C-alpha positions as CSV (number, residue, x, y, z in Angstrom):
1,M,-14.6,-4.2,14.6
2,M,-14.3,-0.5,14.0
3,T,-17.5,1.3,12.9
4,T,-16.8,2.9,9.5
5,D,-19.1,4.8,7.0
6,Y,-19.0,3.0,3.6
7,S,-22.0,4.9,2.1
8,T,-19.9,6.8,-0.4
9,L,-18.2,3.7,-1.8
10,R,-19.0,2.8,-5.4
11,I,-18.9,-1.0,-6.0
12,L,-18.9,-3.0,-9.3
13,I,-20.1,-6.6,-9.0
14,V,-18.9,-8.9,-11.8
15,D,-20.6,-12.3,-11.8
16,D,-22.5,-14.2,-14.5
17,Q,-25.0,-15.6,-12.0
18,A,-28.0,-13.3,-11.3
19,H,-28.8,-14.8,-7.9
20,V,-25.2,-14.3,-6.8
21,R,-25.2,-10.6,-7.8
22,T,-28.5,-10.1,-5.9
23,Y,-27.1,-11.8,-2.8
24,V,-23.9,-9.7,-2.9
25,R,-26.0,-6.5,-3.5
26,G,-27.9,-7.4,-0.3
27,I,-24.7,-7.8,1.7
28,L,-23.4,-4.5,0.5
29,G,-26.8,-2.8,1.2
30,G,-26.7,-4.1,4.7
31,M,-23.4,-2.3,5.2
32,G,-24.8,1.0,4.0
33,I,-23.5,0.9,0.4
34,E,-26.0,2.1,-2.2
35,H,-23.8,2.9,-5.2
36,I,-23.7,-0.5,-6.8
37,T,-23.4,-1.5,-10.4
38,E,-23.9,-5.1,-11.7
39,A,-22.1,-6.6,-14.6
40,N,-23.3,-10.1,-15.8
41,D,-19.9,-10.9,-17.4
42,G,-16.4,-9.5,-18.0
43,R,-17.4,-7.6,-21.2
44,A,-20.2,-5.7,-19.4
45,A,-17.7,-4.9,-16.6
46,L,-15.2,-3.4,-19.1
47,A,-18.0,-1.4,-20.8
48,A,-18.9,0.1,-17.4
49,L,-15.3,0.9,-16.6
50,R,-14.8,2.7,-20.0
51,Q,-17.7,5.1,-19.4
52,P,-16.1,8.5,-18.6
53,D,-18.8,9.4,-16.1
54,R,-18.6,6.1,-14.1
55,V,-16.1,5.8,-11.2
56,F,-15.7,2.8,-9.0
57,D,-13.8,2.3,-5.8
58,L,-13.9,-1.5,-5.8
59,A,-14.6,-4.3,-8.3
60,L,-15.7,-7.7,-6.9
61,V,-14.8,-10.2,-9.7
62,D,-15.8,-13.8,-10.0
63,L,-13.2,-16.1,-11.6
64,K,-15.3,-18.8,-13.3
65,M,-17.6,-17.0,-15.9
66,A,-18.8,-18.5,-19.1
67,D,-17.9,-15.8,-21.6
68,L,-14.9,-13.8,-20.4
69,D,-13.5,-15.5,-17.3
70,G,-12.1,-13.7,-14.3
71,V,-8.5,-14.0,-15.3
72,E,-9.3,-12.5,-18.8
73,T,-11.4,-9.8,-17.2
74,I,-8.5,-8.9,-14.8
75,R,-6.1,-8.8,-17.8
76,E,-8.4,-6.5,-19.7
77,M,-9.0,-4.3,-16.7
78,A,-5.2,-3.8,-16.5
79,R,-5.1,-3.0,-20.2
80,V,-7.6,-0.2,-19.9
81,H,-5.8,1.1,-16.8
82,A,-8.7,0.6,-14.4
83,R,-8.2,2.7,-11.3
84,C,-10.5,0.9,-8.9
85,A,-9.3,-1.6,-6.4
86,V,-9.9,-5.3,-7.3
87,A,-11.0,-8.2,-5.1
88,I,-11.7,-11.8,-6.2
89,L,-15.0,-13.4,-5.1
90,S,-14.9,-17.2,-6.0
91,V,-15.4,-20.8,-4.9
92,E,-12.3,-22.0,-6.7
93,D,-9.3,-23.7,-5.1
94,E,-7.3,-21.3,-3.0
95,H,-4.1,-21.8,-5.0
96,V,-6.0,-20.8,-8.2
97,I,-7.4,-17.8,-6.5
98,D,-3.9,-16.8,-5.2
99,A,-2.4,-17.2,-8.7
100,A,-5.1,-14.9,-10.1
101,G,-4.3,-12.4,-7.4
102,V,-0.6,-12.5,-8.3
103,L,-1.5,-11.8,-11.9
104,A,-3.7,-8.8,-10.9
105,K,-0.9,-7.2,-8.9
106,M,1.8,-8.0,-11.5
107,Q,-0.3,-6.2,-14.1
108,G,-0.5,-3.1,-12.0
109,L,-4.0,-3.4,-10.5
110,R,-4.7,-2.5,-6.9
111,F,-5.5,-6.0,-5.8
112,L,-6.8,-6.2,-2.3
113,G,-7.3,-9.9,-1.8
114,A,-9.8,-12.7,-2.3
115,I,-13.0,-13.9,-0.6
116,Q,-14.2,-17.5,-0.7
117,K,-18.0,-17.6,-1.4
118,P,-20.4,-17.3,0.1
119,L,-19.8,-13.6,0.9
120,T,-20.4,-12.2,4.4
121,S,-20.1,-8.8,5.8
122,E,-17.4,-10.1,8.1
123,K,-15.3,-11.3,5.2
124,L,-15.9,-8.1,3.2
125,E,-15.2,-5.5,5.9
126,P,-11.4,-5.9,6.0
127,L,-11.3,-5.2,2.2
128,L,-13.6,-2.2,2.6
129,L,-11.5,-0.8,5.4
130,R,-8.5,-0.9,3.1
131,V,-10.4,0.9,0.3
132,V,-11.4,3.6,2.7
133,G,-8.0,3.7,4.4
134,D,-6.0,4.1,1.2
135,A,-7.5,7.6,1.0
136,V,-7.0,7.7,-2.8
137,P,-10.4,8.1,-4.5
138,A,-10.8,6.0,-7.7
139,T,-10.7,8.1,-10.8
140,P,-10.9,7.2,-14.5
141,E,-7.4,6.5,-15.8
142,L,-6.5,8.3,-19.0
143,P,-4.0,6.6,-21.4
144,G,-0.5,7.5,-20.2
145,I,0.8,10.5,-18.3
146,A,2.7,13.1,-20.5
147,P,5.9,14.6,-19.3
148,V,4.3,18.1,-19.5
149,E,1.7,17.0,-16.9
150,I,4.4,16.0,-14.5
151,R,6.3,19.2,-15.0
152,E,3.2,21.2,-14.4
153,A,2.5,19.2,-11.3
154,F,5.7,20.4,-9.8
155,E,5.2,24.0,-10.9
156,R,1.6,24.1,-9.5
157,H,2.6,22.3,-6.3
158,E,0.0,19.6,-6.9
159,M,1.9,16.9,-5.0
160,F,1.1,16.5,-1.3
161,F,1.9,14.1,1.5
162,N,0.0,11.9,4.0
163,Y,1.7,10.0,6.8
164,D,0.7,6.5,8.0
165,P,1.6,5.8,11.7
166,Q,3.6,2.7,12.6
167,I,2.8,1.4,16.1
168,N,5.1,-0.8,18.3
169,I,2.9,-3.8,19.0
170,R,4.4,-4.5,22.5
171,S,4.5,-1.0,23.9
172,G,1.7,0.7,21.9
173,E,3.9,3.7,21.2
174,C,4.0,5.3,17.8
175,E,7.6,4.9,16.6
176,S,7.5,6.1,13.0
177,A,5.3,7.2,10.1
178,Q,5.4,6.1,6.4
179,A,5.4,9.1,4.0
180,L,2.8,8.6,1.3
181,I,3.0,11.0,-1.7
182,R,-0.2,11.9,-3.5
183,W,-0.9,13.9,-6.7
184,A,-4.0,16.1,-6.8
185,H,-4.3,15.9,-10.6
186,P,-6.7,18.5,-12.0
187,Q,-8.4,16.0,-14.4
188,R,-7.7,12.5,-13.0
189,G,-8.4,13.2,-9.3
190,V,-6.1,12.2,-6.4
191,L,-3.5,9.6,-7.5
192,G,-1.3,7.4,-5.4
193,L,2.4,7.0,-6.2
194,E,1.9,3.6,-7.9
195,A,-0.3,5.4,-10.5
196,F,2.5,7.7,-11.8
197,Q,5.9,6.5,-10.5
198,A,6.6,4.6,-13.8
199,F,5.9,7.8,-15.8
200,V,8.1,9.9,-13.6
201,D,11.0,7.4,-13.8
202,R,11.0,7.6,-17.6
203,A,12.4,11.2,-17.4
204,P,15.6,11.5,-15.3
205,E,15.0,15.2,-14.5
206,H,11.5,14.4,-13.2
207,A,12.7,11.4,-11.2
208,K,15.4,13.4,-9.5
209,R,13.0,16.3,-8.7
210,L,10.4,13.9,-7.3
211,A,13.0,12.2,-5.1
212,S,14.2,15.6,-3.8
213,L,10.6,16.6,-3.1
214,V,9.8,13.4,-1.2
215,L,13.0,13.6,0.8
216,G,12.7,17.3,1.6
217,E,9.0,17.1,2.7
218,A,9.3,13.9,4.7
219,V,12.5,14.9,6.6
220,T,11.0,18.4,7.2
221,A,7.9,16.8,8.8
222,C,10.0,14.5,10.9
223,G,12.1,17.4,12.1
224,A,9.0,19.3,13.1
225,W,7.6,16.3,15.0
226,Q,10.8,15.8,17.0
227,Q,11.1,19.5,17.8
228,G,7.6,19.3,19.1
229,G,8.7,16.7,21.6
230,H,7.7,13.5,19.7
231,A,10.5,10.9,19.2
232,V,9.0,9.7,15.9
233,G,10.9,8.7,12.8
234,V,9.9,8.7,9.2
235,S,9.8,5.9,6.6
236,I,10.4,7.0,3.0
237,P,9.7,4.8,-0.1
238,L,12.5,4.9,-2.7
239,S,12.3,4.6,-6.4
240,P,14.9,2.3,-8.0
241,R,16.0,5.4,-10.0
242,V,17.8,6.8,-6.9
243,F,20.4,4.1,-7.5
244,D,21.4,6.0,-10.7
245,H,22.8,8.8,-8.6
246,V,25.9,7.9,-6.7
247,T,25.7,11.2,-4.7
248,F,22.3,10.3,-3.2
249,T,23.8,9.4,0.2
250,E,25.5,12.8,0.5
251,E,22.3,14.6,-0.5
252,I,20.1,13.0,2.0
253,E,22.8,13.4,4.7
254,A,22.8,17.1,4.1
255,I,19.0,17.3,4.2
256,A,18.9,15.4,7.5
257,S,21.6,17.6,9.0
258,H,19.8,20.8,7.9
259,H,16.6,19.7,9.7
260,R,18.5,18.3,12.8
261,V,17.2,14.8,12.2
262,V,19.6,12.0,13.1
263,P,20.0,9.4,10.4
264,A,18.7,6.6,12.6
265,A,15.3,8.3,12.6
266,I,15.0,7.9,8.8
267,T,14.2,4.6,7.1
268,F,14.3,4.1,3.4
269,E,11.9,1.5,1.9
270,L,12.8,-0.5,-1.1
271,S,10.0,-2.6,-2.7
272,A,10.6,-6.3,-3.0
273,H,9.1,-6.0,-6.5
274,H,11.8,-3.7,-7.7
275,L,14.9,-5.2,-6.2
276,P,16.0,-7.8,-8.8
277,G,18.2,-6.6,-11.6
278,R,19.8,-3.7,-9.8
279,Q,22.1,-5.6,-7.4
280,V,25.4,-3.7,-7.9
281,A,24.1,-0.2,-7.6
282,L,21.6,-1.2,-4.9
283,I,24.3,-2.8,-2.7
284,D,26.6,0.2,-3.3
285,I,24.2,2.9,-2.2
286,A,22.4,0.7,0.5
287,T,25.7,-0.1,2.2
288,R,26.7,3.6,2.2
289,L,23.3,4.6,3.6
290,R,23.8,2.2,6.5
291,L,27.3,3.3,7.1
292,K,26.0,6.8,7.6
293,G,23.4,5.6,10.1
294,F,20.2,5.5,8.1
295,R,17.9,2.5,8.2
296,L,16.8,0.4,5.3
297,A,13.6,-1.6,4.9
298,I,12.5,-4.2,2.3
299,S,8.8,-3.5,1.8
300,E,6.0,-5.6,0.2
301,F,7.7,-8.7,1.5
302,G,5.8,-12.0,1.0
303,S,4.1,-11.2,-2.3
304,G,7.0,-10.3,-4.5
305,H,9.8,-12.3,-6.0
306,T,12.6,-11.4,-3.6
307,T,15.7,-13.6,-3.9
308,M,17.4,-14.9,-0.7
309,D,20.7,-13.6,-2.2
310,L,19.5,-10.0,-2.0
311,L,18.4,-10.5,1.6
312,Q,21.9,-11.8,2.4
313,D,23.8,-9.2,0.4
314,V,21.8,-6.0,1.1
315,P,22.2,-4.6,4.6
316,F,18.5,-4.3,5.4
317,S,17.5,-3.4,9.0
318,E,13.7,-3.9,8.6
319,L,11.3,-6.2,6.9
320,K,7.8,-5.0,6.0
321,L,5.1,-7.7,5.5
322,D,3.0,-6.9,2.4
323,R,-0.7,-6.1,3.2
324,L,-1.8,-8.8,0.8
325,I,-0.5,-11.5,3.1
326,V,-1.5,-9.7,6.3
327,D,-5.1,-9.2,5.1
328,G,-7.0,-12.3,6.1
329,C,-4.1,-14.1,7.8
330,V,-6.2,-15.0,10.8
331,T,-8.5,-17.3,8.9
332,D,-6.5,-18.1,5.7
333,K,-4.1,-20.9,6.6
334,K,-1.8,-20.2,3.6
335,K,-1.4,-16.5,4.4
336,R,-0.8,-17.3,8.1
337,A,1.9,-19.7,7.1
338,V,3.6,-17.0,4.9
339,V,3.3,-14.5,7.8
340,E,4.8,-17.0,10.2
341,A,7.6,-17.9,7.9
342,S,8.4,-14.2,7.1
343,L,8.5,-13.3,10.8
344,A,10.7,-16.3,11.6
345,L,13.1,-15.2,8.8
346,S,13.0,-11.6,10.0
347,A,13.9,-12.8,13.5
348,R,16.7,-15.0,12.3
349,L,18.2,-12.2,10.2
350,R,17.7,-9.7,13.1
351,L,15.5,-7.4,11.1
352,R,12.8,-5.3,12.7
353,S,9.4,-6.6,11.5
354,V,6.5,-4.4,10.5
355,A,3.1,-5.6,9.3
356,V,1.3,-3.4,6.8
357,G,-2.5,-3.1,6.4
358,V,-3.6,-4.4,9.8
359,A,-7.4,-4.0,9.5
360,N,-8.8,-5.4,12.8
361,R,-8.0,-6.5,16.3
362,D,-7.8,-10.2,15.5
363,E,-5.0,-9.5,13.0
364,W,-3.3,-7.3,15.6
365,N,-3.5,-10.0,18.3
366,L,-2.2,-12.7,16.0
367,L,0.7,-10.6,14.9
368,A,1.5,-9.9,18.6
369,D,1.4,-13.6,19.4
370,L,3.7,-14.4,16.4
371,G,6.2,-11.8,17.6
372,C,5.8,-9.1,15.0
373,E,7.3,-5.9,16.3
374,A,5.3,-3.1,14.7
375,A,2.2,-2.5,12.6
376,Q,0.4,0.0,10.5
377,G,-3.1,0.0,8.9
378,P,-6.7,1.2,9.2
379,F,-7.3,-0.5,12.5
380,L,-4.8,1.9,14.1
381,A,-5.1,5.1,12.1
382,R,-5.8,6.7,8.7
383,P,-3.0,8.4,6.8
384,A,-3.0,12.1,7.6
385,S,-1.2,15.3,6.7
386,A,2.0,16.2,8.7
387,D,0.1,18.7,10.9
388,D,-2.9,16.4,11.5
389,F,-0.5,13.6,12.3
390,E,1.2,15.6,15.0
391,V,-2.2,16.3,16.5
392,W,-3.1,12.6,16.3
393,I,0.1,11.4,17.9
394,T,-0.4,13.8,20.9
395,R,-3.8,12.2,21.5
396,W,-2.5,8.7,20.9
397,M,0.3,9.0,23.3
398,M,-2.0,10.4,26.0
399,S,-4.3,7.4,25.6
400,A,-3.7,3.8,26.4
401,G,-3.1,3.0,22.7
402,V,-4.1,-0.5,21.7
403,R,-5.0,-3.0,24.4
404,R,-5.6,-6.7,23.8
């Protein structure tokens, strides 16, 4: 397991049993974590989250509590726009825990996964690696984001990009990098795309401007890498709003041509959570993108509600396994079954398979054994700026990469 400094993490323990909170505090302390807050029920947790001077990176929430149970607590955390990541710590049946996790994610929380009690540092470390690897500090969420804030963000150049490497599991070579947009908000801190995408999409002019920014920055970075001698592509998440613009394919083709990047080096990612309901426009633009040589990935696969019809109708070239099913798939039989089924489906449909959120060597080795083609996650590298990524890839390619 990689050695990582967790001392700056701020953890909220939500459990109505004092001895459990003491035990969890001891585990966290043994991992170098000192910034710990205890809440003896859901109401106390919500009170802590509402305090403007309290910021948390991760909340460990028990499900079965006497007053406000874990499901109610998660619901209320979503209602107050909690920015911290959430993990469930429980002794309940795995199907109950999984259902609670689905609810957390559907309500917009950064759900990292679940841990069966008793907690151990080995069980906790993959989740902490993801908290650290996300590189988006938890900040208090103010109610809503006004259009003027988004406009000022563009004017002040507050948006910036990090790139998360994708490694070929068989060869160890870096094949691509996922573009991750961040917003350095002057009051709210650094926000990931999931925190403001919905607000941007409500205003067509902002949605179009953000799409242009993402495309321009990501393709520019890819062009620079390739001119520097690195045959590395770029993977770009797309908002469903791009399907409102029938000229999108021509726009991206012009951008790629300007930076001398061949279409095959650019992959567009469509979230499995956003696909249903936009079939006609989706198939129209997706088909034209593929005709022009671009690649198309379905991301967050395995935890959304993707229909088989869309997998048949949309010309995807890549399937990305959601980090929620990758995390813990070595020991969790249900997650392993979903991973195996997803990889089998990917192979049958002749789609390139990519596992997201790989946190340790055991997960890497299992994915290799199951035939997964590529992976990204904190076990391999942290997201970095375009310039730092180019430095990193030079060192990576000079080394032996990942050996089993």
